C-alpha positions as CSV (number, residue, x, y, z in Angstrom):
1,X,-14.0,11.0,-9.3
2,X,-13.5,10.4,-13.1
3,X,-11.2,8.0,-14.9
4,X,-10.0,9.3,-17.7
5,X,-7.2,11.5,-15.7
6,X,-4.4,10.0,-13.4
7,X,-5.2,10.1,-9.9
8,X,-2.3,10.7,-7.3
9,X,-2.9,8.6,-4.3
10,X,-0.5,7.5,-1.4
11,X,-0.4,3.7,-1.5
12,X,0.4,0.8,0.8
13,X,2.1,-2.0,-0.6
14,X,1.8,-4.5,2.5
15,X,2.3,-8.0,1.7
16,X,-0.8,-10.6,1.5
17,X,-3.3,-7.7,2.1
18,X,-5.4,-7.0,-1.0
19,X,-8.5,-5.2,-1.3
20,X,-11.0,-6.2,-3.9
21,X,-13.9,-3.5,-5.3
22,X,-17.1,-3.6,-3.0
23,X,-15.3,-5.3,-0.2
24,X,-13.4,-4.2,3.0
25,X,-10.1,-4.5,4.6
26,X,-9.3,-3.6,8.4
27,X,-5.9,-2.5,8.9
28,X,-3.6,-1.8,12.1
29,X,-1.6,1.2,11.2
30,X,2.1,1.3,13.2
31,X,5.1,2.1,11.1
32,X,5.2,6.0,11.6
33,X,5.5,6.7,7.6
34,X,1.7,4.9,7.1
35,X,0.8,6.8,10.5
36,X,1.6,10.1,8.5
37,X,-0.6,8.4,5.3
38,X,-3.2,8.1,7.5
39,X,-3.3,11.0,8.9
40,X,-2.9,12.9,5.4
41,X,-5.6,10.7,3.9
42,X,-8.1,11.6,6.5
43,X,-7.0,15.3,5.9
44,X,-8.3,15.3,2.1
45,X,-9.9,12.8,0.7
46,X,-9.5,9.5,2.7
47,X,-8.3,7.5,0.0
48,X,-5.5,4.9,0.1
49,X,-4.5,2.8,-2.7
50,X,-3.8,-1.3,-1.6
51,X,-0.9,-2.6,-4.0
52,X,0.9,-5.8,-3.5
53,X,5.0,-5.5,-3.0
54,X,6.8,-8.2,-5.7
55,X,9.6,-8.6,-3.1
56,X,10.9,-8.4,0.6
57,X,13.0,-5.1,0.2
58,X,12.6,-2.1,2.0
59,X,11.5,-0.7,-1.2
60,X,9.8,-3.4,-3.1
61,X,9.0,-3.0,-6.9
62,X,5.3,-2.9,-7.0
63,X,2.7,-5.2,-8.8
64,X,1.1,-2.8,-11.9
65,X,-2.8,-3.8,-10.9
66,X,-4.1,-2.3,-7.2
67,X,-7.3,-1.5,-5.9
68,X,-8.2,2.3,-4.6
69,X,-9.8,2.3,-1.2
70,X,-11.5,4.6,0.8
71,X,-11.3,4.7,4.5
72,X,-14.8,4.4,6.2
73,X,-13.9,4.0,9.5
74,X,-10.7,5.0,12.0
75,X,-9.6,5.1,15.3
76,X,-6.3,6.6,16.4
77,X,-5.1,5.1,19.4
78,X,-3.3,6.8,22.1
79,X,0.4,6.1,21.0
80,X,-0.6,7.1,17.3
81,X,-1.6,4.1,15.9
82,X,-4.3,3.5,14.0
83,X,-7.4,1.1,13.3
84,X,-8.9,1.5,9.9
85,X,-11.2,0.0,7.8
86,X,-10.8,0.5,3.7
87,X,-13.9,0.1,1.5
88,X,-12.6,-0.9,-1.9
89,X,-13.7,1.6,-4.6
90,X,-12.2,-0.2,-7.9
91,X,-9.0,-1.2,-9.3
92,X,-6.3,0.8,-10.6
93,X,-2.8,0.5,-13.0
94,X,0.4,2.3,-11.6
95,X,0.8,4.9,-14.4
96,X,4.2,6.2,-12.6
97,X,5.5,6.2,-9.4
98,X,5.6,10.2,-7.9
99,X,8.9,11.7,-6.6
100,X,7.5,12.9,-3.2
101,X,8.7,13.9,-0.1
102,X,6.3,12.3,2.1
103,X,8.0,9.2,4.4
104,X,5.0,7.1,2.1
105,X,5.1,6.4,-1.6
106,X,2.7,7.6,-4.0
107,X,1.7,7.0,-7.6
108,X,-1.0,8.4,-10.4
109,X,-3.0,5.7,-10.6
110,X,-4.8,5.2,-14.2
111,X,-8.2,3.5,-13.5
112,X,-9.3,4.1,-17.3
113,X,-8.7,0.3,-17.9
114,X,-11.0,-1.6,-15.8
115,X,-14.8,-1.8,-15.3
116,X,-16.3,-2.6,-12.0
117,X,-20.0,-3.7,-12.4
118,X,-22.1,-4.1,-9.5
119,X,-24.7,-5.5,-11.6
120,X,-22.8,-7.9,-13.0
121,X,-24.7,-11.8,-13.0
122,X,-23.0,-14.9,-12.7
123,X,-24.6,-17.8,-14.5
124,X,-26.5,-20.2,-12.7
125,X,-23.9,-23.3,-12.7
126,X,-21.2,-20.5,-12.0
127,X,-23.0,-19.1,-8.7
128,X,-23.8,-22.9,-7.4
129,X,-20.2,-24.1,-7.8
130,X,-18.5,-21.3,-5.9
131,X,-20.9,-21.4,-3.2
132,X,-20.3,-25.5,-3.1
133,X,-16.4,-25.0,-3.5
134,X,-16.6,-22.2,-0.5
135,X,-18.7,-24.5,1.8
136,X,-16.1,-27.3,1.2
137,X,-13.1,-24.8,1.6
138,X,-14.7,-23.0,4.9
139,X,-15.0,-26.8,6.2
140,X,-11.3,-27.7,5.4
141,X,-10.0,-24.5,7.1
142,X,-12.6,-25.0,10.3
143,X,-14.3,-21.6,9.4
144,X,-17.6,-21.2,10.9
145,X,-19.9,-19.1,8.2
146,X,-23.4,-17.8,8.2
147,X,-24.3,-19.1,5.1
148,X,-27.8,-17.6,5.1
149,X,-26.2,-14.3,4.9
150,X,-23.7,-15.5,2.5
151,X,-26.6,-17.0,-0.2
152,X,-28.3,-13.4,0.2
153,X,-25.3,-11.3,-1.3
154,X,-25.2,-10.1,-4.8
155,X,-22.6,-11.9,-7.3
156,X,-19.8,-9.4,-6.9
157,X,-20.1,-9.4,-3.3
158,X,-20.1,-13.0,-2.9
159,X,-16.8,-13.4,-5.3
160,X,-14.9,-10.5,-4.1
161,X,-15.7,-11.3,-0.2
162,X,-14.5,-15.0,-0.6
163,X,-11.5,-13.7,-2.7
164,X,-10.8,-11.0,0.2
165,X,-10.4,-13.1,2.8
166,X,-9.7,-16.7,1.3
167,X,-5.9,-17.3,2.6
168,X,-4.4,-17.8,-0.8
169,X,-0.9,-16.7,-1.7
170,X,0.2,-13.5,-3.1
171,X,0.1,-14.8,-6.9
172,X,-3.1,-16.1,-6.5
173,X,-4.7,-13.2,-5.0
174,X,-3.0,-10.9,-7.6
175,X,-4.6,-13.0,-10.3
176,X,-7.8,-13.0,-8.8
177,X,-7.4,-8.9,-8.9
178,X,-6.3,-8.6,-12.4
179,X,-9.2,-10.8,-13.8
180,X,-11.0,-9.4,-16.3
181,X,-14.3,-9.6,-15.1
182,X,-16.3,-11.5,-12.2
183,X,-16.9,-14.5,-14.3
184,X,-13.3,-14.8,-14.7
185,X,-12.6,-13.9,-11.3
186,X,-15.0,-16.6,-10.3
187,X,-13.7,-19.3,-12.3
188,X,-9.7,-18.7,-10.9
189,X,-11.7,-18.6,-7.2
190,X,-13.0,-22.0,-7.7
191,X,-9.9,-23.4,-9.2
192,X,-7.7,-21.6,-6.3
193,X,-9.8,-23.8,-3.6
194,X,-9.8,-26.5,-5.0
195,X,-6.1,-26.6,-5.4
196,X,-5.2,-25.5,-2.1
197,X,-7.7,-28.0,-0.5
198,X,-5.5,-30.7,-1.9
199,X,-2.4,-29.8,-0.9
200,X,-0.3,-31.5,1.5
201,X,-1.8,-30.5,4.7
202,X,-5.0,-29.1,3.1
203,X,-6.1,-26.0,2.6
204,X,-4.9,-24.4,5.9
205,X,-1.4,-26.1,5.1
206,X,2.1,-24.3,4.9
207,X,1.3,-22.4,1.3
208,X,-1.5,-20.1,3.2
209,X,0.2,-16.4,4.0
210,X,-2.9,-14.9,5.9
């Protein structure tokens, strides 16, 4: 799957549901158009693009940057709904929206401008800071976390995993997705967690979406 040629993919513009590279996103699919999307993806290459809508209209404008995911688990329920799990493969930029006959939307995804580096390493002080702030943030939310397991994650999986599950607003999550590299994403993530903890109502206050 080369990065030089735009890839035609179905997209799922679900507000608040952002996929990050190497992270996993469970989804419950119930709308008819997205049931069709999942069935078609399963019959082909199992690829779906997650991209944020810019508004709440019936056919919203889309943010330019999303994340390509592969269906790694699927369960079709008796009434035609699906439970699926997407694994993030890498980011893409929407080159253009395709004119298609499907109920769901499709885009030509350009992956050439992004570099995902599984071997990227944070500075020791950055690693320590994001782990420390994640503990404070989880405590503020009342989350129970297996910190021994978290500490064994590599830097990219740690940062992307926290960015994936943290109940941040859409704009913050989109900024994290668009960060140039893992170090920039780490710095942003720490800032967002610190800011949200200081909001009235704390990290679990009304500014959260998920």
